[in-house]
ZABANU-545058 format. One line per field, with one value per residue (C-alpha): chain; x, y, z; residue in three letters; residue number from 0. Coordinates in nm, 4 decimals. Layout:
% residues N
ch <- A|...
c1 <- X|...
c2 <- Y|...
c3 <- Z|...
aa <- Ala|...
i <- NUM|...
This chain:
% residues 135
ch <- A|A|A|A|A|A|A|A|A|A|A|A|A|A|A|A|A|A|A|A|A|A|A|A|A|A|A|A|A|A|A|A|A|A|A|A|A|A|A|A|A|A|A|A|A|A|A|A|A|A|A|A|A|A|A|A|A|A|A|A|A|A|A|A|A|A|A|A|A|A|A|A|A|A|A|A|A|A|A|A|A|A|A|A|A|A|A|A|A|A|A|A|A|A|A|A|A|A|A|A|A|A|A|A|A|A|A|A|A|A|A|A|A|A|A|A|A|A|A|A|A|A|A|A|A|A|A|A|A|A|A|A|A|A|A
c1 <- 8.6655|8.6238|8.6620|8.5760|8.6206|8.9531|9.0418|8.9075|9.1006|9.4087|9.5825|9.6280|9.2960|9.1968|8.7905|8.4811|8.1490|7.8638|7.4965|7.3893|7.0036|7.0662|7.3330|7.5565|7.9107|8.2094|8.5470|8.7024|9.0621|9.0904|9.4370|9.5830|9.9251|10.0508|9.9447|9.8031|9.6369|9.2890|9.1536|9.1322|8.8444|8.8832|8.5919|8.6784|8.5306|8.7599|8.8277|9.1676|9.1849|9.5041|9.4870|9.1044|9.0095|8.8200|8.8994|8.5752|8.6133|8.7618|8.6925|8.7708|8.8212|8.7667|8.3516|8.2759|8.2993|8.2693|8.2357|8.5442|8.4569|8.7051|8.5543|8.4020|8.1712|7.8676|7.7356|7.4517|7.5800|7.5648|7.9231|7.9372|7.6167|7.7315|8.0772|7.9033|7.6518|7.9017|8.1045|7.8256|7.6972|8.0078|8.0945|7.7540|7.6466|7.9738|7.7660|7.6353|7.2759|7.3390|7.3077|7.5795|7.9799|8.2918|8.5645|8.9424|9.1472|9.4350|9.5865|9.7159|9.5130|9.7848|10.0743|9.9468|10.1081|9.9615|9.8592|9.9021|9.8737|9.5394|9.5076|9.6360|9.4053|9.0630|9.2192|9.2789|9.6778|9.9792|10.1588|10.4141|10.0843|9.8754|10.1143|10.0915|9.7107|9.7267|9.9912
c2 <- 6.0699|6.0270|6.3690|6.6085|6.9235|6.8098|6.7576|7.1128|7.3097|7.0674|7.4203|7.3072|7.1491|7.0738|6.9220|6.9167|6.9106|6.7772|6.6992|6.4055|6.5356|6.8727|6.7692|7.0752|7.0399|7.3004|7.2826|7.4833|7.5365|7.5832|7.7145|7.8426|7.9911|8.0554|7.8879|8.2898|8.3237|8.2758|7.9897|8.1418|7.9957|7.9731|7.8057|7.6855|7.9427|7.8598|7.5244|7.5347|7.3097|7.4244|7.7838|7.9230|7.9971|8.2708|8.4240|8.3840|8.4553|8.3985|8.0816|8.2603|7.9817|7.6683|7.7358|8.0740|8.1583|8.5207|8.6392|8.8527|9.2296|9.1625|8.8759|8.8904|8.6159|8.7204|8.6206|8.4671|8.3257|7.8793|7.8245|8.0897|7.9974|7.5800|7.6525|7.8472|7.5640|7.2607|7.4511|7.5192|7.2046|6.9977|7.2396|7.2057|6.8163|6.6994|6.4669|6.5601|6.4196|6.0951|6.2862|6.5072|6.3916|6.5628|6.4017|6.5215|6.5887|6.3377|6.5499|6.5822|6.8290|6.9294|6.9508|6.9225|6.6778|6.4151|6.0775|5.7654|5.4941|5.3685|5.4330|5.7710|5.8496|5.7166|5.9503|6.2470|6.2417|6.1278|5.8680|6.1896|6.4626|6.2194|6.1788|6.5654|6.5430|6.2813|6.3908
c3 <- 9.5245|9.9403|10.0734|9.8075|9.9869|10.1107|9.7110|9.6565|9.8778|9.9009|9.7182|9.3618|9.2460|8.9040|8.8933|8.6955|8.8470|8.6430|8.7182|8.5045|8.5685|8.3728|8.1950|8.3142|8.3374|8.4949|8.5194|8.8048|8.9221|9.2762|9.3876|9.6811|9.6692|9.9937|10.3596|10.4797|10.1525|10.0405|9.7925|9.3897|9.2007|8.8383|8.5692|8.2376|7.9304|7.6639|7.4165|7.5642|7.8733|7.9801|7.9456|7.8981|8.2807|8.3900|8.7806|8.9377|9.2960|9.6316|9.8900|10.2650|10.5658|10.3319|10.3341|10.2242|9.8891|9.7680|9.4251|9.2715|9.1978|8.9211|8.7573|8.4190|8.5049|8.6641|9.0010|8.8910|8.5986|8.5957|8.6548|8.9582|9.1352|9.0830|9.2550|9.5633|9.5974|9.5660|9.8600|10.0747|9.9995|10.0829|10.3727|10.5562|10.4670|10.3048|10.0333|9.7180|9.5551|9.3148|9.0323|9.1073|9.0774|9.1131|8.8655|8.9391|8.6145|8.6691|8.8771|9.2651|9.4129|9.5881|9.4148|9.0304|8.9372|8.6940|8.8727|8.7627|9.0164|9.0223|9.4241|9.3638|9.0785|9.3166|9.5840|9.3939|9.5735|9.4596|9.7537|9.9173|9.9413|10.0841|10.3717|10.4596|10.4612|10.7036|10.9372
aa <- Unk|Unk|Unk|Unk|Unk|Unk|Unk|Unk|Unk|Unk|Unk|Unk|Unk|Unk|Unk|Unk|Unk|Unk|Unk|Unk|Unk|Unk|Unk|Unk|Unk|Unk|Unk|Unk|Unk|Unk|Unk|Unk|Unk|Unk|Unk|Unk|Unk|Unk|Unk|Unk|Unk|Unk|Unk|Unk|Unk|Unk|Unk|Unk|Unk|Unk|Unk|Unk|Unk|Unk|Unk|Unk|Unk|Unk|Unk|Unk|Unk|Unk|Unk|Unk|Unk|Unk|Unk|Unk|Unk|Unk|Unk|Unk|Unk|Unk|Unk|Unk|Unk|Unk|Unk|Unk|Unk|Unk|Unk|Unk|Unk|Unk|Unk|Unk|Unk|Unk|Unk|Unk|Unk|Unk|Unk|Unk|Unk|Unk|Unk|Unk|Unk|Unk|Unk|Unk|Unk|Unk|Unk|Unk|Unk|Unk|Unk|Unk|Unk|Unk|Unk|Unk|Unk|Unk|Unk|Unk|Unk|Unk|Unk|Unk|Unk|Unk|Unk|Unk|Unk|Unk|Unk|Unk|Unk|Unk|Unk
i <- 0|1|2|3|4|5|6|7|8|9|10|11|12|13|14|15|16|17|18|19|20|21|22|23|24|25|26|27|28|29|30|31|32|33|34|35|36|37|38|39|40|41|42|43|44|45|46|47|48|49|50|51|52|53|54|55|56|57|58|59|60|61|62|63|64|65|66|67|68|69|70|71|72|73|74|75|76|77|78|79|80|81|82|83|84|85|86|87|88|89|90|91|92|93|94|95|96|97|98|99|100|101|102|103|104|105|106|107|108|109|110|111|112|113|114|115|116|117|118|119|120|121|122|123|124|125|126|127|128|129|130|131|132|133|134
């Protein structure tokens, strides 16, 4: 994906972060229910890829992650540290090391619909949603 941070913060993103060097992999959901609300971050914690997500924390102003007080996941857990690192790295440098990749899970980062057009899969956005991001 060309602009990973834009995808993550689009409002309905589902993606996996993988570190080829360590073998660590985490799947996150980042949702923003309304324009005036922060982003809510959850991480996959079970075998059901559709429903087994646990609240992790909140993103404010598109760049500040705060671990949730009500999260059942410790702030020092690898998944929490990975998300915090990812957001900080993309916010400050907008790049990732070669061994780290972010893969969207075949759904539009803005509306959550399944993507089928190759250009949409590559960008992470459906044709209508990408229009809203560009203008």
